[in-house]
C-alpha positions in Angstrom: -42.3 -43.0 1.5 -40.0 -41.0 -0.8 -41.2 -39.3 -3.9 -42.2 -41.1 -7.1 -40.6 -40.4 -10.5 -42.6 -40.9 -13.6 -41.4 -42.5 -16.8 -42.3 -41.1 -20.3 -45.3 -43.5 -20.5 -46.6 -42.2 -17.2 -45.7 -45.2 -15.1 -44.3 -44.0 -11.8 -41.0 -45.3 -10.5 -38.8 -44.3 -7.5 -36.7 -45.5 -4.7 -39.4 -47.6 -3.1 -39.3 -50.3 -5.8 -36.8 -50.5 -8.7 -38.3 -51.1 -12.1 -36.7 -53.1 -14.9 -38.6 -53.4 -18.2 -36.6 -55.7 -20.3 -34.9 -58.8 -18.9 -32.7 -61.4 -20.5 -34.1 -64.8 -19.6 -32.5 -68.2 -19.5 -34.8 -71.1 -20.5 -34.5 -74.4 -18.7 -36.7 -77.4 -19.2 -39.1 -78.1 -16.4 -41.0 -80.8 -18.1 -41.7 -82.0 -21.6 -44.3 -79.4 -22.3 -43.3 -76.6 -19.9 -40.4 -74.2 -19.7 -39.4 -71.7 -17.1 -37.4 -68.4 -17.6 -35.6 -66.8 -14.7 -36.0 -63.1 -14.1 -34.1 -61.3 -11.4 -35.6 -58.1 -9.9 -32.8 -56.6 -7.8 -32.6 -53.9 -5.2 -36.3 -53.8 -4.3 -36.7 -51.8 -1.1 -39.7 -50.9 0.9 -38.6 -48.6 3.7 -40.4 -47.9 7.0 -42.2 -44.9 5.5 -43.5 -47.0 2.6 -44.7 -49.7 5.0 -46.5 -47.1 7.1 -48.0 -45.5 4.0 -49.6 -48.5 2.4 -50.8 -51.9 3.5 -49.4 -53.4 0.3 -47.1 -52.5 -2.6 -47.9 -54.2 -5.9 -45.4 -55.5 -8.5 -46.9 -56.7 -11.7 -45.3 -59.2 -14.0 -47.2 -59.0 -17.3 -47.5 -61.0 -20.5 -46.7 -64.4 -19.0 -48.5 -67.7 -18.7 -48.5 -69.4 -15.4 -48.8 -73.2 -15.5 -48.5 -75.8 -12.7 -45.2 -75.6 -11.0 -43.9 -72.9 -13.4 -44.1 -69.8 -11.2 -41.8 -69.4 -8.2 -41.0 -66.5 -5.8 -37.6 -66.7 -4.2 -36.1 -64.3 -1.7 -32.5 -65.0 -0.7 -32.1 -62.4 2.0 -35.5 -62.2 3.7 -37.5 -65.3 4.4 -41.0 -64.8 3.1 -44.3 -66.7 3.0 -46.5 -66.6 -0.1 -50.0 -67.7 -0.8 -51.6 -67.8 -4.2 -55.2 -67.1 -5.2 -57.0 -65.7 -8.2 -57.9 -62.0 -7.7 -60.5 -60.0 -9.4 -59.6 -58.5 -12.7 -57.8 -61.7 -13.7 -54.5 -61.6 -11.8 -52.6 -64.4 -10.3 -51.9 -63.0 -6.8 -48.7 -63.9 -4.8 -48.9 -62.3 -1.3 -45.5 -62.0 0.4 -45.8 -61.5 4.1 -43.5 -61.7 7.1 -41.6 -65.0 7.8 -41.7 -68.6 6.6 -40.1 -70.6 3.8 -38.0 -68.6 1.3 -39.2 -70.5 -1.8 -42.8 -71.3 -2.8 -44.0 -73.2 -5.8 -47.3 -71.8 -7.0 -49.9 -73.1 -9.5 -52.8 -71.4 -11.3 -54.8 -71.6 -14.4 -52.9 -70.8 -17.6 -53.1 -67.3 -19.1 -53.0 -65.3 -15.9 -50.3 -62.6 -15.2 -48.7 -62.6 -11.8 -49.3 -59.7 -9.3 -47.0 -59.6 -6.3 -48.4 -58.0 -3.2 -45.6 -57.1 -0.8 -47.2 -56.6 2.6 -45.4 -54.8 5.5 -41.9 -56.3 4.7 -38.7 -55.2 3.1 -37.7 -57.8 0.6 -34.6 -57.5 -1.5 -33.3 -59.4 -4.5 -36.7 -61.0 -5.4 -36.6 -63.5 -8.2 -39.7 -64.1 -10.3 -39.7 -67.2 -12.5 -42.3 -66.9 -15.3 -42.4 -68.6 -18.6 -41.0 -65.8 -20.8 -39.5 -62.3 -20.6 -41.6 -60.2 -18.3 -42.2 -56.5 -17.8 -42.2 -55.4 -14.2 -44.2 -52.3 -13.2 -45.2 -50.7 -9.9 -48.7 -49.8 -8.8 -48.6 -46.1 -8.0 -52.1 -46.0 -6.7 -51.3 -47.8 -3.5 -48.5 -45.5 -2.9 -50.6 -42.4 -3.4 -53.2 -43.7 -1.0 -50.6 -43.6 1.7 -50.0 -39.9 1.3 -51.7 -38.9 4.5 -49.4 -41.2 6.6 -46.2 -39.5 5.4 -44.2 -36.9 7.3 -43.9 -33.3 6.0 -40.8 -34.0 3.9 -42.2 -37.2 2.4 -45.3 -35.3 1.3 -43.2 -32.6 -0.3 -41.3 -35.2 -2.2 -44.5 -36.7 -3.6 -45.8 -33.3 -4.6 -42.7 -32.5 -6.5 -43.8 -35.0 -9.2 -46.6 -34.8 -11.7 -49.7 -36.8 -11.5 -49.3 -40.2 -13.3 -50.8 -39.9 -16.8 -50.0 -43.2 -18.7 -51.4 -43.8 -22.2 -53.6 -46.8 -21.1 -53.7 -48.3 -24.5 -55.3 -51.4 -23.1 -58.3 -49.5 -21.7 -60.8 -50.3 -24.4 -64.6 -50.9 -24.8 -65.4 -54.0 -26.9 -68.6 -55.3 -28.5 -67.8 -58.9 -29.2 -64.4 -58.8 -31.0 -64.8 -55.2 -32.2 -63.2 -52.3 -30.3 -65.9 -49.6 -30.1 -64.1 -47.2 -27.7 -60.5 -46.6 -26.5 -59.1 -44.2 -23.9 -57.6 -41.0 -25.4 -54.8 -39.2 -23.4 -56.5 -35.9 -24.3 -58.8 -36.5 -21.3 -55.8 -35.7 -19.0 -55.6 -32.2 -20.5 -59.4 -31.7 -20.1 -59.4 -32.7 -16.5 -56.4 -31.6 -14.4 -57.4 -33.9 -11.6 -57.6 -37.1 -13.7 -54.8 -39.7 -13.4 -54.3 -43.3 -14.5 -52.6 -46.6 -13.5 -51.0 -48.7 -16.2 -50.9 -51.8 -14.1 -54.6 -51.7 -13.4 -55.7 -50.1 -16.7 -58.1 -47.8 -14.8 -58.6 -44.1 -14.1 -58.4 -42.4 -10.7 -58.8 -39.0 -9.1 -55.4 -37.6 -8.1 -56.6 -35.1 -5.4 -59.0 -37.7 -3.8 -56.2 -40.3 -3.7 -54.0 -37.9 -1.8 -56.5 -36.0 0.4 -59.8 -37.9 0.2 -61.4 -39.2 3.3 -64.2 -41.3 1.6 -63.9 -44.4 -0.6 -65.4 -44.4 -4.0 -64.7 -45.8 -7.4 -62.2 -43.0 -8.2 -60.1 -43.9 -5.2 -60.7 -47.6 -4.7 -61.0 -49.9 -7.8 -60.7 -47.2 -10.4 -63.0 -46.2 -13.3 -63.0 -48.2 -16.6 -66.4 -47.7 -18.2 -65.5 -45.6 -21.2 -69.1 -45.4 -22.5 -70.2 -43.5 -19.4 -66.9 -41.7 -18.9 -68.0 -38.0 -19.6 -71.1 -38.3 -17.4 -69.0 -39.9 -14.5 -66.3 -37.2 -14.8 -68.9 -34.5 -14.5 -70.7 -36.2 -11.6 -67.4 -36.8 -9.6 -66.0 -33.3 -10.0 -69.3 -31.8 -8.7 -69.1 -33.9 -5.5 -68.3 -32.3 -2.2 -65.5 -34.7 -1.4 -63.8 -34.0 -4.7 -64.0 -30.2 -4.2 -62.5 -30.5 -0.7 -59.7 -32.6 -2.0 -59.0 -30.1 -4.8 -58.9 -27.3 -2.3 -56.5 -29.3 -0.1 -54.3 -30.0 -3.1 -54.1 -26.5 -4.4 -53.5 -25.0 -0.9 -51.0 -27.7 0.1 -48.0 -26.2 1.9 -49.7 -22.8 2.6 -51.6 -23.8 5.8 -50.1 -22.5 9.1 -49.3 -26.0 10.2 -47.7 -27.0 6.9 -45.7 -23.8 6.8 -44.6 -24.2 10.4 -43.5 -27.8 9.9 -41.7 -26.9 6.7 -40.0 -23.9 8.2 -39.0 -25.9 11.3 -37.5 -28.6 9.1 -35.6 -26.0 7.1 -34.3 -24.4 10.2 -33.2 -27.7 11.6 -31.3 -28.6 8.5 -29.8 -25.1 8.3 -28.7 -25.3 11.9 -27.3 -28.8 11.5 -25.3 -27.8 8.3 -24.1 -24.6 10.0 -22.7 -26.7 12.9 -21.2 -29.2 10.4 -19.5 -26.4 8.6 -18.0 -25.1 11.9 -17.0 -28.6 12.9 -15.2 -29.1 9.6 -13.4 -25.8 9.9 -12.1 -27.0 13.3 -11.2 -30.4 11.8 -9.1 -28.6 9.2 -6.8 -27.2 11.9 -6.4 -30.7 13.3 -5.6 -32.1 9.9 -3.2 -29.3 9.2 -1.3 -29.9 12.5 -1.2 -33.7 11.8 0.3 -33.2 8.3 2.9 -30.7 9.6 4.2 -32.9 12.4 4.1 -36.1 10.4 5.8 -34.5 7.4 8.6 -33.2 9.6 8.9 -36.5 11.4 8.2 -34.8 14.8 6.7 -36.4 17.9 3.0 -35.9 18.5 2.5 -36.8 22.2 4.0 -35.4 25.4 4.8 -37.0 28.7 2.1 -34.9 30.4 -0.7 -33.6 28.3 -2.9 -32.3 31.2 -4.1 -28.7 31.2 -1.7 -27.8 33.9 1.4 -29.1 32.0 3.9 -26.6 30.6 4.6 -28.9 27.7 1.5 -30.9 26.5 3.3 -32.3 23.4 3.9 -30.9 19.9 0.3 -31.7 18.7 -1.5 -29.9 21.5 1.0 -27.0 21.6 0.7 -26.5 17.9 -3.1 -26.3 18.0 -2.8 -23.8 20.9 -0.5 -21.7 18.7 -3.1 -21.9 15.9 -5.8 -20.9 18.4 -4.0 -17.6 19.1 -4.8 -16.6 15.6 -8.3 -18.2 15.3 -11.0 -17.3 17.8 -13.3 -20.1 16.7 -10.6 -22.8 17.3 -9.7 -21.1 20.6 -13.4 -21.2 21.7 -13.7 -24.9 20.7 -10.5 -25.9 22.6 -11.8 -24.1 25.7 -15.4 -25.3 25.7 -15.5 -28.7 23.9 -16.5 -31.6 26.1 -17.5 -34.4 23.7 -14.9 -33.8 20.9 -11.9 -31.6 21.6 -9.7 -33.3 19.1 -6.7 -33.5 21.5 -6.9 -37.1 22.7 -4.4 -39.7 21.6 -7.1 -41.7 19.8 -8.0 -38.7 17.7 -4.4 -38.1 16.9 -3.9 -41.7 15.7 -7.1 -41.6 13.7 -6.1 -38.4 12.0 -2.6 -39.8 11.2 -4.1 -43.0 9.7 -6.8 -41.0 7.8 -4.1 -38.9 6.1 -2.0 -42.0 5.4 -5.1 -43.7 3.9 -5.7 -40.7 1.5 -2.0 -40.9 0.4 -2.2 -44.6 -0.2 -5.5 -44.2 -2.1 -3.7 -41.8 -4.4 -0.9 -44.3 -4.9 -3.4 -47.0 -5.7 -5.1 -44.8 -8.3 -1.7 -44.3 -10.1 -0.8 -48.0 -9.9 -4.2 -48.9 -11.4 -3.2 -46.8 -14.5 0.3 -48.1 -14.8 1.0 -51.1 -17.1 3.9 -52.5 -15.1 5.2 -52.4 -11.5 8.4 -53.4 -9.9 8.8 -54.5 -6.2 11.4 -53.3 -3.8 11.6 -54.9 -0.4 14.0 -54.4 2.5 14.0 -55.1 6.2 15.5 -53.4 9.2 15.5 -53.6 12.9 13.9 -50.8 15.0 14.9 -49.6 18.4 12.7 -52.2 20.1 14.5 -55.0 18.2 11.5 -55.7 16.0 12.0 -56.6 12.4 10.2 -54.1 10.2 9.8 -54.8 6.5 9.3 -51.9 4.0 7.6 -52.3 0.6 8.0 -49.9 -2.3 6.3 -50.2 -5.7 8.0 -48.6 -8.7 6.0 -47.6 -11.8 5.8 -45.1 -14.6 3.0 -42.5 -14.3 2.1 -41.2 -17.8 -0.1 -38.2 -18.5 -0.5 -35.6 -21.2 2.0 -33.5 -19.4 4.7 -36.2 -19.8 5.9 -39.2 -17.8 7.5 -39.6 -14.4 9.2 -42.6 -12.8 7.7 -43.0 -9.3 8.6 -45.1 -6.3 5.7 -45.3 -3.8 6.3 -46.3 -0.2 3.4 -48.4 1.1 4.3 -48.7 4.8 6.0 -50.8 7.4 4.9 -54.2 8.7 6.3 -56.2 11.7 7.5 -59.6 10.5 9.4 -60.5 13.7 7.2 -63.6 14.3 8.3 -65.4 11.1 11.2 -64.2 9.0 11.4 -67.3 6.8 11.1 -67.0 3.1 7.6 -68.5 2.7 6.1 -66.1 5.3 7.8 -63.0 3.8 6.8 -64.2 0.2 3.2 -64.6 1.4 3.2 -61.1 2.9 4.7 -59.6 -0.3 2.1 -61.3 -2.5 -0.6 -60.0 -0.1 0.6 -56.5 -0.6 0.6 -57.0 -4.4 -3.0 -58.4 -4.3 -4.1 -55.5 -2.2 -3.0 -53.1 -4.9 -4.3 -55.3 -7.8 -0.9 -55.5 -9.4 0.2 -59.2 -9.2 -0.1 -59.6 -13.0 1.8 -56.3 -13.6 4.9 -57.3 -11.7 8.0 -57.4 -13.9 10.9 -57.1 -11.5 11.8 -57.5 -7.8 14.7 -56.0 -5.9 15.9 -57.0 -2.4 18.7 -56.1 0.1 20.9 -59.1 -1.0 20.4 -61.2 2.1 20.1 -65.0 1.4 16.5 -65.2 2.7 15.5 -62.5 0.3 17.3 -63.1 -2.9 18.6 -66.7 -2.9 17.9 -68.3 -6.2 16.8 -71.6 -4.6 14.7 -70.9 -1.6 14.6 -67.1 -1.2 11.6 -64.8 -1.4 12.4 -64.0 -5.0 12.1 -67.7 -5.9 8.7 -67.9 -4.2 7.5 -64.8 -6.0 8.7 -66.2 -9.4 6.6 -69.3 -8.8 3.6 -67.1 -8.9 4.8 -64.5 -11.4 7.5 -66.0 -13.7 8.1 -62.5 -15.3 9.3 -61.0 -12.0 13.0 -60.8 -12.8 15.4 -60.4 -9.8 17.6 -57.3 -9.9 20.0 -56.5 -7.1 20.5 -52.8 -6.1 23.4 -51.4 -8.3 24.4 -49.0 -5.5 24.8 -51.8 -3.0 26.7 -53.9 -5.6 29.0 -51.0 -6.3 29.9 -50.6 -2.6 30.7 -54.3 -2.5 32.9 -54.0 -5.5 35.1 -51.3 -3.9 35.2 -53.1 -0.5 36.3 -56.4 -2.0 38.8 -54.7 -4.2 40.4 -53.1 -1.2 40.4 -56.3 0.9 42.1 -58.4 -1.8 45.5 -56.6 -1.6 47.4 -56.5 1.7 48.8 -53.0 1.2 45.4 -51.6 0.4 43.8 -53.4 3.4 46.3 -51.9 5.8 46.0 -48.5 4.1 42.2 -48.2 4.7 42.5 -49.6 8.3 44.9 -46.7 9.0 42.6 -44.2 7.3 39.7 -45.4 9.5 41.9 -45.2 12.6 42.6 -41.5 12.0 38.9 -40.8 11.9 38.4 -42.6 15.2 41.3 -40.9 16.8 39.7 -37.4 16.5 36.1 -38.6 17.1 37.0 -40.1 20.5 39.0 -37.1 21.9 37.4 -33.7 22.3 40.9 -32.3 22.9 42.2 -33.7 19.6 39.1 -32.4 17.9 39.7 -28.9 19.2 43.3 -29.0 18.0 42.0 -30.2 14.6 39.6 -27.2 14.4 42.4 -24.8 15.3 45.0 -26.1 12.8 43.0 -27.7 9.9 39.7 -25.8 10.5 37.9 -28.8 9.0 36.4 -31.9 10.7 37.0 -35.3 9.1 33.8 -37.0 7.8 32.5 -39.9 9.7 33.1 -43.2 7.9 30.1 -45.6 7.5 31.0 -49.2 7.4 28.3 -50.1 4.8 28.8 -47.1 2.6 31.9 -46.9 0.5 31.1 -43.4 -0.6 31.7 -42.2 3.0 35.2 -43.8 3.0 35.8 -41.9 -0.2 34.9 -38.5 1.4 37.0 -39.4 4.4 40.1 -40.3 2.3 39.8 -37.3 0.0 39.6 -35.0 3.1 42.8 -36.5 4.5 44.6 -36.2 1.1 43.5 -32.5 0.8 44.7 -31.6 4.3 47.7 -33.9 4.5 50.1 -31.1 5.4 47.9 -29.7 8.1 47.3 -33.1 9.6 51.0 -33.7 9.7 51.3 -30.5 11.7 48.5 -31.7 14.1 50.2 -35.0 14.8 53.7 -33.4 15.3 52.2 -31.0 17.8 50.8 -33.9 19.8 53.9 -36.0 19.6 56.2 -33.1 20.5 54.2 -32.4 23.7 53.9 -35.8 25.4 53.3 -34.2 28.8 50.2 -32.5 27.6 48.7 -35.7 26.2 48.1 -39.2 27.5 50.5 -41.9 26.4 48.1 -43.6 24.0 47.3 -40.4 22.2 51.0 -39.5 21.9 52.0 -42.9 20.6 49.1 -43.0 18.1 49.9 -39.4 16.9 53.6 -40.4 16.4 52.5 -43.4 14.3 50.1 -41.4 12.2 52.7 -38.8 11.6 55.2 -41.4 10.3 52.4 -43.0 8.1 51.5 -39.6 6.5 55.2 -38.9 5.9 55.7 -41.9 3.7 55.7 -41.4 -0.1 53.9 -44.8 -0.4 51.0 -43.3 1.6 50.9 -40.3 -0.8 51.0 -42.7 -3.8 48.0 -44.7 -2.6 46.1 -41.5 -1.7 46.5 -40.1 -5.1 45.7 -43.4 -6.8 42.5 -43.9 -4.8 41.7 -40.2 -5.3 41.5 -40.9 -9.1 39.5 -44.1 -8.5 37.1 -42.3 -6.3 36.6 -39.4 -8.7 35.5 -42.0 -11.3 33.4 -44.2 -9.0 31.8 -41.4 -7.0 30.4 -39.9 -10.2 28.9 -43.4 -11.0 27.7 -43.8 -7.4 25.8 -40.5 -7.6 24.1 -41.6 -10.8 23.2 -45.0 -9.2 21.7 -43.2 -6.2 19.2 -41.2 -8.3 15.6 -42.1 -7.5 14.4 -42.1 -11.1 17.4 -44.0 -12.6 16.7 -46.3 -15.5 18.5 -49.5 -16.2 19.7 -48.5 -19.7 21.6 -45.4 -18.3 23.0 -47.4 -15.4 24.5 -50.0 -17.8 26.0 -47.2 -19.9 27.6 -45.4 -16.9 29.0 -48.7 -15.5 30.6 -49.5 -18.9 32.0 -46.0 -19.1 33.6 -46.3 -15.6 35.2 -49.7 -16.5 36.7 -48.1 -19.6 38.1 -45.1 -17.7 39.8 -47.4 -15.1 41.2 -49.6 -17.9 42.6 -46.5 -19.7 44.3 -45.4 -16.5 46.6 -48.5 -16.7 48.3 -46.9 -19.6 49.1 -43.7 -17.7 51.4 -45.0 -14.9 54.5 -42.9 -15.7 52.7 -39.6 -15.9 50.8 -40.5 -12.8 54.0 -41.3 -11.0 55.5 -38.0 -11.9 52.6 -36.3 -10.3 53.1 -38.3 -7.1 56.8 -37.4 -7.0 55.9 -33.7 -7.4 53.5 -33.8 -4.4 56.0 -35.7 -2.3 58.6 -33.1 -3.0 56.3 -30.2 -2.1 55.5 -31.9 1.2 59.1 -32.9 1.9 58.4 -36.6 1.8 61.3 -39.0 1.0 61.6 -42.7 0.6 63.7 -44.7 3.0 64.7 -47.0 0.2 68.2 -46.5 -1.1 67.3 -47.1 -4.8 64.5 -45.2 -6.5 64.1 -47.8 -9.3 62.9 -50.6 -7.1 60.4 -48.3 -5.4 59.0 -47.2 -8.8 58.8 -50.8 -10.0 57.1 -51.9 -6.8 54.6 -49.1 -7.1 53.9 -49.9 -10.8 53.1 -53.4 -9.8 50.8 -52.2 -7.0 49.2 -49.6 -9.4 48.4 -52.2 -12.0 47.1 -54.8 -9.4 44.7 -52.2 -7.9 43.3 -51.1 -11.2 43.0 -54.7 -12.5 41.3 -55.7 -9.3 38.7 -52.9 -9.5 38.0 -53.7 -13.2 37.6 -57.4 -12.6 35.3 -56.8 -9.6 33.1 -54.4 -11.7 32.8 -56.9 -14.5 32.0 -59.8 -12.2 29.4 -57.9 -10.2 27.6 -56.5 -13.3 27.7 -59.5 -15.6 23.9 -60.1 -16.2 23.4 -57.5 -18.9 22.5 -60.2 -21.4 19.1 -60.6 -19.8 18.6 -56.8 -20.4 19.9 -56.7 -23.9 16.5 -55.3 -25.0 17.4 -52.0 -23.3 19.6 -51.3 -26.3 16.5 -51.0 -28.4 15.7 -47.7 -26.7 19.3 -46.3 -26.7 18.5 -42.8 -28.0 22.1 -42.2 -29.0 21.9 -44.9 -31.7 18.4 -44.2 -33.2 19.8 -43.5 -36.7 21.8 -46.7 -36.7 18.9 -48.8 -35.5 16.6 -47.2 -38.2 18.7 -49.1 -40.8 18.9 -52.4 -38.8 16.7 -53.5 -36.0 18.5 -56.2 -34.0 16.4 -59.3 -33.8 18.5 -60.8 -31.0 17.7 -57.9 -28.8 14.0 -58.3 -29.5 14.4 -62.0 -28.5 15.8 -61.0 -25.1 12.3 -59.8 -24.3 11.0 -63.4 -24.3 10.6 -63.3 -20.5 8.0 -60.6 -21.1 6.4 -62.2 -24.1 2.9 -62.1 -22.7 2.9 -58.3 -22.7 4.0 -57.7 -26.3 3.0 -58.1 -29.9 6.6 -58.5 -31.3 5.5 -57.9 -34.9 3.9 -54.6 -34.0 6.7 -53.7 -31.6 9.3 -54.0 -34.4 7.2 -51.8 -36.7 6.7 -49.2 -33.9 10.4 -49.0 -33.2 11.4 -48.6 -36.8 8.8 -45.9 -37.2 10.3 -44.0 -34.2 13.9 -44.5 -35.3 13.1 -43.0 -38.7 11.5 -39.8 -37.2 13.7 -36.7 -37.4 11.7 -35.1 -34.6 12.3 -38.0 -32.3 16.1 -38.0 -33.0 16.3 -34.3 -32.4 14.3 -34.0 -29.2 14.8 -37.3 -27.4 18.1 -38.0 -25.7 16.9 -40.6 -23.1 14.1 -43.1 -22.7 12.4 -40.7 -20.2 12.4 -37.9 -22.8 11.2 -40.3 -25.5 8.2 -41.5 -23.4 7.4 -37.9 -22.4 7.5 -36.9 -26.1 5.0 -39.6 -27.0 2.7 -38.6 -24.1 2.8 -34.9 -24.7 2.1 -35.3 -28.5 -0.6 -38.0 -27.8 1.3 -40.7 -29.8 1.1 -43.4 -27.2 -1.8 -45.1 -29.1 0.1 -44.6 -32.4 3.0 -46.7 -31.2 1.5 -48.7 -28.3 4.1 -51.5 -28.2 7.0 -49.1 -28.2 5.3 -47.2 -25.4 5.0 -50.4 -23.4 8.7 -51.2 -24.0 9.7 -47.7 -22.7 7.5 -48.1 -19.6 9.0 -51.6 -19.0 12.6 -50.3 -19.2 11.9 -47.4 -16.8 10.0 -49.6 -14.4 12.8 -52.1 -13.8 14.7 -50.7 -10.7 18.4 -50.2 -10.8 18.6 -49.0 -7.2 16.6 -49.2 -4.0 17.0 -45.6 -2.9 13.6 -45.2 -1.4 14.0 -48.5 0.6 17.1 -47.1 2.2 15.4 -43.8 2.9 12.5 -45.7 4.6 15.0 -47.3 7.0 16.4 -43.9 7.8 12.8 -42.6 8.3 12.1 -45.5 10.7 15.1 -44.5 12.8 13.9 -41.0 13.0 10.3 -41.9 13.9 10.7 -44.8 16.3 13.4 -43.7 18.7 14.3 -44.8 22.2 11.9 -42.1 23.6 9.1 -43.0 21.1 9.3 -46.8 21.2 5.6 -47.4 22.0 4.2 -46.3 18.7 1.7 -48.8 17.5 2.3 -50.5 14.1 -0.5 -48.9 12.1 0.3 -45.5 13.5 4.0 -46.0 12.7 3.3 -47.1 9.1 1.1 -44.1 8.4 3.6 -41.7 10.0 6.3 -43.2 7.8 4.1 -42.9 4.7 3.4 -39.2 5.3 7.1 -38.5 6.1 8.4 -40.3 3.0 5.7 -39.4 0.6 5.8 -35.7 1.5 6.0 -34.6 -2.1 2.8 -36.5 -2.9 1.2 -34.9 0.2 2.2 -31.4 -0.9 0.7 -32.2 -4.3 -2.6 -33.4 -2.8 -2.8 -30.3 -0.6 -2.6 -28.0 -3.6 -6.4 -28.5 -3.8 -6.9 -27.8 -0.2 -10.7 -28.3 0.0 -10.6 -31.6 -1.9 -7.8 -32.8 0.3 -9.6 -31.8 3.6 -12.8 -33.4 2.3 -11.1 -36.7 1.5 -9.4 -36.9 4.9 -12.7 -36.0 6.6 -14.5 -38.7 4.8 -12.0 -41.3 6.0 -11.9 -39.9 9.5 -15.7 -39.9 10.0 -15.8 -43.6 9.2 -14.1 -44.2 12.5 -17.3 -43.4 14.5 -16.7 -39.9 15.8 -19.5 -38.4 18.0 -19.2 -35.0 16.4 -21.3 -34.0 13.3 -19.3 -33.8 10.1 -21.8 -34.9 7.5 -24.1 -32.4 5.7 -27.8 -33.1 5.3 
C-alpha cells in the first residue's frame, strides 16, 4: 500500500482510493415516490500491496436515504458480487467480492448510509446510485492496520504522513435531545498518539494501529465514550502494549534490520539509476550517428556488417569512429551482448524515433495554426512503386514574429490503388491524423488529371468534405508550361530549340568533343531538363555567351574529318552553319531578353515562403515588361545587327528589307504568344481579389476607401471571418503611420502585429494575413521531396522498408527543424529516448 495523504479536515486520501466530495447528480424517476441520483466514483484502485495490507477497504457514502430498489452498485470493468446487510453502527453494507454479476439491486430500511467494503479485488469506475448528492470518504483505519504487511518502502511512505486528526464534529454525547458533550480537537495536542476516523466517528491509537499485536477498543472498534474519555486515555497509555507500540513508532527506521533494508533499497536504486545514466549516454551516441547519416542522406547498412568485415556500413563505422574518442562507448561496443545498438532493427527503431519526434514538433505547430494548405505529389521510385508525398503549409506565429512553413509529413506507397477515391481517402486520413481537416483552405497538386480534375479528381473529393479548400496549381509548373507552349506554337521557334538541345547532346555523348570544348571554350554546356524550362534558359544563354568559341569548336571538327567519325563531322558542319546565321543570332538575343524577364519571375516563384499576393504582382509585372518590349523592335534590331557584324555573320538574302520585315513579324509573334500564354494560364486572380486588401504598397489609398467587392471575394472563407470586424480592423491598420512606415509586405505586417502583441487587437485582420500567407503559390517542398526520394532509395538501396524510408526522408528534408530541436540537446535526446524505449528494448533506460 502506498502512503496516505491527509486533507485539511484530517480525512486521509491517497493513491489507493480516489476521493470526490461533491458530485453533480442527475435525477431520474424510479417510481412515483422514489428518485435515484447517479454518482460516478472514477479511478478507484486497490493494488496488490493494499490487498495484502487489509482484508477490506471501506468507502462511505454519507447523507443518503436507501429505499427499496434505490441503491445500486455497478462496475463496468470488473465483474463483482455484492451482498447487503445491516451492520453495527447503523450502516447499510455492500460487500464487493471477486466475481459474479456486475449489477446488484439492494434494498434496506430507509435512513441508512451506504458503506462499501471492497474485499481483495481491484475495482475501477464504481458507480454508486443513491437518492441525492453523496460525500465519498475513505476509512483510513483499515489501511493503517495493514502497516505490518507492507514492504520497507511502503512503510516509509506511510510514515511520511501525519496521523489522521479529523475534527469529528459528529462525535457527541447526548442526554435525550440535548448535547451534553462534544469532542474537542485540543485532545490531539494533549495526546500525540491519539488519532481519529471521520467515517467511523471514533478515536483510535495511532502507534497501536501500526505496531500493536493485541486487539483492543483503541485498535478495533474505536473509542466514542466522551464521558469516560480522560480516564480511558490515561488507562490506555499506561498499558504495556501501548508503550511497546510507542517505542516501535519512535524508533522506526533505526533498527539494524530497517536500516539494512533501507540502505539496500537505496543502493539498488542508486545502482540502477547509475546504469540507466550510462545507458543513456551510450544511446546519445547512437542517436547522434542516426541524425548525422539521415540528415546527410547517407546509407546506414553495409553488405557485410560482421566483425571481420573491413566495411561494416556507415552506421557501424561511424560509431567505431566515435568510440576512438570515448572509452565508455568503446567498452560498450566490445563487451555488450544483450544490446550493442548495432543491429539493423535498432537502426530502424532509432530512425523512426527521430522521425516521430520531428513529426510531433510539426503537429504541435499545426495545432496552433489557424489555417493549413495541402500540397500533394506522387513520383515513382527505383523499384517502380508509386510514392505519394504530403506537405502541409501553415503560418507559425510567435512573439518573435511569423514564419511561413511547409512541413513534410512523409512518403506512402499508393501503388495498389492510384484512383482518385483511394488517394482522396488517404489525404483525408493524413489531415485527420493532424487534426486539421477544418483548417484546410487550399490544396495544390502536380496537375495530373487524377489529382486536379475538377470533375472526378482528388481535389473534387476533398472539396466535398471541405468546401473551403480552393484548388491552386503550382505557379512554377504553370510558368514552365507557358514557355514550352509558346515555343511550340511557332515553327521557327520549335526548330530553334530542337537545335539548341541537339548541341547539348552532341557534347554530352562524346568525350572527345567534350575535351575539345574544355580546351577552346573552357566551359561545359548545362544539361537541359525536359520538364524544367529554366534549364533550357541556362543552356541557351551559355550558347549565346560563347557563340564565337563554339563556332571555332565546330570548324575545328569539320576541318579535320579524318580525326572524327562521319556522324560527328556532319553534325559539326551543320551546327557551324546554324550558328553562322543572323537569324540564329536574332532568336538568341530575343529569347535572351525573354529569359532575363522570366528567370527573375521563376526565381521568385520557386521561393519556399512565397505568398500569393507577391506572386500575382510579379506575374503582372512580367506581362507588362513583355508587352513594352513590342515597342522597341527597331532599337533591338540594331543591337542584333551590331552583334552579327562583330561575329562576321551575314544574311544569304539579297535584300535587307525583307529580312528585317520578316524578323519584325517573328519578333511580334513571339512576344504576343508569350503574353497570351501568361494571361491564359494565370487567369483566376478574381478568386483571390481579397489579396489586394493586404497590398502594403497601397495602404494610404485603402485608408480612404475600403473596397467592398474585395471583401466579398472572401465569401468562400466566410465561416472563418466576422466581416464587420474585419473591415474595422483593416481601416485601423491602414490609418496607422507606424504600419505604413515599417510594413512593406504581408509577412512584415503579420510579424509587426506579433512582435507588438497586436494580434488580439486586430484579430480578423490577423486571420486574413495568415490566410493569404497559407495559400500556396508553389510546390517547392514537394519537388524537393521527390529529389530526396531519388537520393535515399537508389538501385543499391532498394530494400528500404516503407516506414524506414518515410522517416529517413522526413529527417533529410526537415533538417532545419532537426537542427533547431537539437539546440536543446538534453531535451532532444530525452524525447527520442522516450519514443525509442516504447519499442520494448531489453536495456534499462528509465530512471527509478
